[in-house]
N, C-alpha and C positions, 0 to 999 in steps of 0.2 A: 503494500498499498505505500502510497505517495505521501512524504510531510508536507507536501505544500498547502497552501491554505487556496480556498476555490479563486482568492484573488490574483495569487501567484500563479496558480492553473493557468485562468485565462492571461496571463500576462506572458506566460511561458509558451503559450499556443500561437498567441499574438504575433511574437518577433522571435519565434520557430529557433528558440533556445536550446534545446535539445540538440541541436545538430552541431554545437561548440562543444560538448561539453565531452570529457571521457567519460565511456558508458562502463567502468570498472567504480568512477567513483560514485556512481548513485544507487540512490536506496530505489530505486522506481526509474522507469523513463522520462515518466515528468517529476522528476526530484527539483524540491527550491535550490539545491546545488545549481543546475545548469543556469540560473540567472547569474551567481558568482561567476561562471565558465565564459557566459558568454560576455560578461563588462570585460573579463581578465583578454579575450579574443581579440574584442572589437581593440583593446589599450595595445595591445602585440601589434595585431597588422596595422595600427598608426605609427608603432615606432619603427615597422619593418618597410612601413610605406615611404617614410621617409628618407630611409638609405636610398631606398629603389627609387627613389626621384633622382639623388643625385648622381647614380650610376649611370641613368638615364643620359643627366645632361651634359655628363664628361663624356661618355663614349660619344653624343651627337656632337659636340664642340671639337672634340678632337679627331673624329673621323670625316668631320665637314671640311676643316681646313686644309689636312693633308688630304684628301679628293681634291679642294677647291685649286689647290695649289699644284697639283701635278694636273687636271685637265684646263688649269686655265683661265677657272671661271665660277661662279659662286654656285648658279645652278650646273652644278657637276653632271647630274644623273643627265645632260641633255647634251652632251659631249658627244658628235658624231661619231667619234670611234668607240663609244662604250659601249658594248654589248650586256644588257641588263634583260634577266628571268620578266617573264611573265606576270610572276608575284611582286617584283619588285616595282617594276613601272604600276602595276595596278594601285599598290600603296600610294604611291605621287599621285597619281588621278587622283586617288578617293581623298587625300590632303587637300588638293586644288578646289575639288568639289563641295568640301564642306567649306574651308576658306570663303571659296566664292558665294553658297549659301548665305555665310554672314556677313558679306558684303567687306570683306578683308584684301586688300592687294593680294597680289600672287608675288612677292618677294620671294627670293630664296630663304632668304631667313626666317620670314612666318611659313613657308611648307617644309623647312625640315625641323620648325618645332612644332607640327602640329601631327607628323608622321610618328607612332609609338616605339615601344622600347624595341617592339618585334624586327621593325625594318633595319634598326640598327646592328642589331644581331643576326639578320639575315647578311648583312653585309661581310662580314665575316666569314659565312658558310660557304659551302662549295659553289652554290650558283652556279653561272652559265662561265667558269675558266675564272672564277672569280681572285684564284689565288694570284693570278696574274696582272688583272685587272685591278683587283680594291686591295687587296692583301697588301702586296709588293709596294703599292705606294705610301700605304695607311698605317703599316707596323710602325713607323717610327712614331706614330703617335699615342703606341705603348711602351716607353722606355722600359719602365718597369717589368717587363715581360720577356722571359729568354725561351724561348719555344717555336714551334711549330703556331701554324692556325689551328689546327680542328681542335687540340685541346682545351684552345680558348674558347674557339667556338662553343664547344661543349659546357665549361664554365658558364660563358656565359648566355646561353639559350636554355640552362637549370635557373638560371635565375630570372628569365623570362617567364618560364613556369611557373616560380614562384610568386611573381608580380600579377601573373595573371589570377592564381588564387586569390589572391589577395583584391584584389581588384571586385573579382564575382564574392564577395564576403565566403570564400570556402573555408574550411575549417585548419587553420596552419598550427594549433598548438601541439598537434599529434608530430610534427614533424623534430628534427635534431637541430633546435634552434638556435643554439650554440652556433654551430657549425656553418646555419643559412650564414649567421649575420658576419660570423668572419668569413664568409667565401660572397658576400657583398664587398666588405670592406679590402679584401683582396684584388676582389675585380674593378675598384677604383683606384686601388695603388698601384696597380698595372699604368694608369694613365697619369696618376699625378699620388707620388707619398705624401705631397703636402696635404692634399684633400681629403686622401683616405684619414692622417691623424687626426684629419679638423672635427671630421663626422662619426668619430672614434669618441673623439673629447667632448662631441656635442650629444651622443647619445647615452644619456644618463639613465633615459627610459627602460630600454632593456633590460638590462643586466638586473636592474631594478624587480622586474617582471618577470622574468626567470626564478629570480632566489624566492620568489614568493607565489608560485603557483599554485592554484586550487587544489587541495586536499580530497579525502574521502568525506561523504555527507555521516554525517554522525549515526544517521539512523539506518545508514548499514550494517548488515550483520558482518562484525570483526572491523566497521570503521573507527578513525579517530573521531575528535570532536572537532 
Protein backbone atom coordinates (compact mmCIF):
# COMPACT_ATOMS: atom_id res chain seq x y z
CA UNK A 1 0.00 0.00 0.00
CA UNK A 2 1.29 3.44 -0.91
CA UNK A 3 2.42 5.82 1.83
CA UNK A 4 1.19 8.80 -0.21
CA UNK A 5 -1.83 10.84 0.84
CA UNK A 6 -4.67 11.42 -1.60
CA UNK A 7 -3.29 14.88 -2.46
CA UNK A 8 0.23 13.51 -2.95
CA UNK A 9 -1.10 10.69 -5.11
CA UNK A 10 -2.89 13.19 -7.35
CA UNK A 11 0.28 15.26 -7.64
CA UNK A 12 2.42 12.23 -8.44
CA UNK A 13 0.08 11.30 -11.27
CA UNK A 14 -0.21 14.88 -12.53
CA UNK A 15 3.55 15.40 -12.96
CA UNK A 16 4.36 11.75 -13.76
CA UNK A 17 6.80 11.69 -10.85
CA UNK A 18 6.97 7.90 -10.85
CA UNK A 19 9.15 7.88 -13.98
CA UNK A 20 12.04 9.57 -12.15
CA UNK A 21 12.31 7.33 -9.11
CA UNK A 22 14.49 4.32 -8.43
CA UNK A 23 11.89 1.51 -8.14
CA UNK A 24 14.03 -0.22 -5.52
CA UNK A 25 13.65 2.80 -3.24
CA UNK A 26 9.84 2.87 -3.23
CA UNK A 27 7.28 1.18 -1.01
CA UNK A 28 4.78 1.20 -3.90
CA UNK A 29 4.62 2.53 -7.48
CA UNK A 30 2.96 5.72 -6.25
CA UNK A 31 5.13 6.24 -3.18
CA UNK A 32 5.53 9.73 -1.72
CA UNK A 33 9.29 9.30 -2.24
CA UNK A 34 8.70 9.70 -6.00
CA UNK A 35 8.13 13.43 -5.41
CA UNK A 36 11.56 13.73 -3.80
CA UNK A 37 13.11 11.83 -6.70
CA UNK A 38 11.31 14.05 -9.21
CA UNK A 39 12.62 17.24 -7.60
CA UNK A 40 16.14 15.79 -7.40
CA UNK A 41 16.01 14.71 -11.03
CA UNK A 42 14.95 18.21 -12.08
CA UNK A 43 17.91 19.75 -10.25
CA UNK A 44 20.38 17.18 -11.62
CA UNK A 45 19.12 17.76 -15.17
CA UNK A 46 19.50 21.54 -14.76
CA UNK A 47 23.08 21.17 -13.57
CA UNK A 48 23.97 18.78 -16.39
CA UNK A 49 22.29 20.96 -19.01
CA UNK A 50 24.36 23.98 -18.01
CA UNK A 51 27.55 22.04 -18.64
CA UNK A 52 26.29 20.61 -21.92
CA UNK A 53 25.27 24.07 -23.08
CA UNK A 54 28.85 25.24 -22.64
CA UNK A 55 30.08 22.19 -24.55
CA UNK A 56 27.80 23.08 -27.46
CA UNK A 57 29.03 26.68 -27.45
CA UNK A 58 32.73 25.80 -27.48
CA UNK A 59 32.23 23.21 -30.21
CA UNK A 60 30.39 25.72 -32.37
CA UNK A 61 32.98 28.44 -31.89
CA UNK A 62 35.98 26.16 -32.41
CA UNK A 63 34.66 24.29 -35.43
CA UNK A 64 33.16 27.29 -37.21
CA UNK A 65 36.35 29.34 -36.76
CA UNK A 66 38.55 26.62 -38.27
CA UNK A 67 36.23 25.80 -41.16
CA UNK A 68 35.61 29.46 -41.97
CA UNK A 69 39.36 30.04 -42.16
CA UNK A 70 39.95 26.92 -44.24
CA UNK A 71 37.19 27.55 -46.77
CA UNK A 72 37.61 31.33 -46.79
CA UNK A 73 34.02 32.23 -45.93
CA UNK A 74 31.81 32.51 -42.87
CA UNK A 75 29.12 30.38 -44.51
CA UNK A 76 31.66 27.59 -45.01
CA UNK A 77 28.91 25.01 -45.59
CA UNK A 78 28.21 26.67 -48.98
CA UNK A 79 31.80 26.39 -50.17
CA UNK A 80 31.71 24.98 -53.73
CA UNK A 81 34.35 22.30 -53.12
CA UNK A 82 32.76 21.02 -49.91
CA UNK A 83 30.57 17.89 -50.13
CA UNK A 84 28.19 17.52 -47.20
CA UNK A 85 25.81 14.66 -46.52
CA UNK A 86 22.09 15.06 -47.04
CA UNK A 87 21.58 15.02 -43.28
CA UNK A 88 24.06 17.83 -42.69
CA UNK A 89 22.55 19.98 -45.44
CA UNK A 90 19.05 19.31 -44.10
CA UNK A 91 20.02 20.60 -40.65
CA UNK A 92 21.26 23.84 -42.20
CA UNK A 93 18.08 24.20 -44.24
CA UNK A 94 15.90 23.54 -41.19
CA UNK A 95 17.78 26.25 -39.27
CA UNK A 96 17.29 28.69 -42.14
CA UNK A 97 13.57 27.94 -42.26
CA UNK A 98 13.18 28.53 -38.52
CA UNK A 99 15.02 31.83 -38.72
CA UNK A 100 12.99 32.95 -41.72
CA UNK A 101 9.71 32.18 -39.94
CA UNK A 102 10.94 34.17 -36.95
CA UNK A 103 11.95 37.09 -39.15
CA UNK A 104 15.62 36.78 -38.24
CA UNK A 105 18.19 37.72 -40.94
CA UNK A 106 20.00 34.67 -42.34
CA UNK A 107 23.50 35.62 -41.26
CA UNK A 108 26.13 32.88 -40.89
CA UNK A 109 26.31 33.55 -37.16
CA UNK A 110 22.53 33.25 -36.73
CA UNK A 111 22.42 30.00 -38.70
CA UNK A 112 25.26 28.45 -36.72
CA UNK A 113 23.60 29.40 -33.44
CA UNK A 114 20.33 27.86 -34.57
CA UNK A 115 21.61 24.38 -35.44
CA UNK A 116 21.74 21.86 -32.61
CA UNK A 117 24.54 20.09 -30.77
CA UNK A 118 23.87 17.10 -33.00
CA UNK A 119 24.91 19.13 -36.03
CA UNK A 120 28.35 19.92 -34.61
CA UNK A 121 28.86 16.37 -33.43
CA UNK A 122 27.96 15.04 -36.89
CA UNK A 123 30.75 17.11 -38.43
CA UNK A 124 33.26 15.04 -36.45
CA UNK A 125 31.62 11.89 -37.80
CA UNK A 126 32.48 9.84 -40.84
CA UNK A 127 30.15 11.65 -43.23
CA UNK A 128 31.14 11.88 -46.88
CA UNK A 129 34.92 11.88 -46.49
CA UNK A 130 34.58 14.23 -43.50
CA UNK A 131 37.99 12.95 -42.40
CA UNK A 132 39.60 14.95 -45.21
CA UNK A 133 37.06 17.71 -45.76
CA UNK A 134 36.31 18.65 -42.16
CA UNK A 135 38.44 16.87 -39.58
CA UNK A 136 41.84 17.78 -40.98
CA UNK A 137 41.10 21.52 -41.12
CA UNK A 138 39.19 21.57 -37.81
CA UNK A 139 41.36 19.35 -35.59
CA UNK A 140 43.59 22.27 -34.62
CA UNK A 141 40.49 23.60 -32.85
CA UNK A 142 40.92 20.73 -30.35
CA UNK A 143 44.38 21.48 -28.94
CA UNK A 144 43.74 19.39 -25.85
CA UNK A 145 42.95 16.26 -27.85
CA UNK A 146 45.56 13.81 -29.05
CA UNK A 147 44.05 11.02 -31.06
CA UNK A 148 42.08 9.98 -34.07
CA UNK A 149 38.74 11.40 -35.13
CA UNK A 150 36.61 8.32 -34.43
CA UNK A 151 37.16 8.07 -30.63
CA UNK A 152 36.43 11.78 -30.30
CA UNK A 153 33.24 11.35 -32.30
CA UNK A 154 32.11 8.50 -30.05
CA UNK A 155 32.66 10.59 -26.92
CA UNK A 156 30.83 13.60 -28.35
CA UNK A 157 27.98 11.45 -29.64
CA UNK A 158 27.61 9.87 -26.21
CA UNK A 159 27.21 13.37 -24.78
CA UNK A 160 24.75 14.29 -27.54
CA UNK A 161 22.57 11.37 -26.48
CA UNK A 162 22.83 12.50 -22.85
CA UNK A 163 21.82 16.01 -23.87
CA UNK A 164 18.78 14.60 -25.69
CA UNK A 165 17.73 12.69 -22.58
CA UNK A 166 17.93 15.89 -20.54
CA UNK A 167 16.04 17.87 -23.18
CA UNK A 168 13.31 15.22 -23.46
CA UNK A 169 12.92 14.99 -19.68
CA UNK A 170 14.06 11.39 -19.52
CA UNK A 171 15.41 10.01 -16.26
CA UNK A 172 19.17 10.34 -15.94
CA UNK A 173 19.48 9.59 -12.22
CA UNK A 174 20.22 5.93 -12.90
CA UNK A 175 23.30 6.78 -14.96
CA UNK A 176 26.88 7.03 -13.76
CA UNK A 177 26.55 10.79 -13.35
CA UNK A 178 30.04 11.41 -11.94
CA UNK A 179 31.45 9.76 -15.08
CA UNK A 180 29.10 11.79 -17.29
CA UNK A 181 30.17 15.00 -15.59
CA UNK A 182 33.83 14.16 -16.05
CA UNK A 183 33.22 13.27 -19.69
CA UNK A 184 31.64 16.68 -20.37
CA UNK A 185 34.53 18.46 -18.68
CA UNK A 186 37.04 16.40 -20.65
CA UNK A 187 35.30 17.20 -23.95
CA UNK A 188 35.25 20.91 -23.14
CA UNK A 189 38.93 20.66 -22.19
CA UNK A 190 39.77 19.30 -25.62
CA UNK A 191 38.84 22.74 -26.95
CA UNK A 192 39.87 24.89 -23.99
CA UNK A 193 41.34 23.86 -20.66
CA UNK A 194 40.58 27.34 -19.33
CA UNK A 195 36.87 26.98 -20.10
CA UNK A 196 36.83 23.47 -18.60
CA UNK A 197 38.37 24.75 -15.36
CA UNK A 198 35.87 27.60 -15.24
CA UNK A 199 32.91 25.25 -15.76
CA UNK A 200 34.17 22.82 -13.12
CA UNK A 201 34.68 25.62 -10.58
CA UNK A 202 31.23 27.06 -11.28
CA UNK A 203 29.47 23.70 -11.02
CA UNK A 204 28.89 23.50 -7.29
CA UNK A 205 25.39 22.06 -7.75
CA UNK A 206 26.17 18.65 -9.24
CA UNK A 207 28.65 17.44 -6.58
CA UNK A 208 26.21 18.45 -3.85
CA UNK A 209 23.30 16.73 -5.58
CA UNK A 210 25.31 13.54 -6.08
CA UNK A 211 26.18 13.53 -2.40
CA UNK A 212 22.49 13.88 -1.48
CA UNK A 213 20.85 11.33 -3.74
CA UNK A 214 17.34 10.41 -2.49
CA UNK A 215 17.17 7.38 -0.27
CA UNK A 216 14.74 4.54 0.36
CA UNK A 217 11.19 5.16 1.54
CA UNK A 218 10.87 4.53 5.28
CA UNK A 219 7.75 2.45 4.62
CA UNK A 220 9.57 0.01 2.36
CA UNK A 221 10.39 -3.20 4.17
CA UNK A 222 14.03 -3.06 5.16
CA UNK A 223 14.24 0.63 4.12
CA UNK A 224 15.88 3.38 6.07
CA UNK A 225 14.40 6.55 7.48
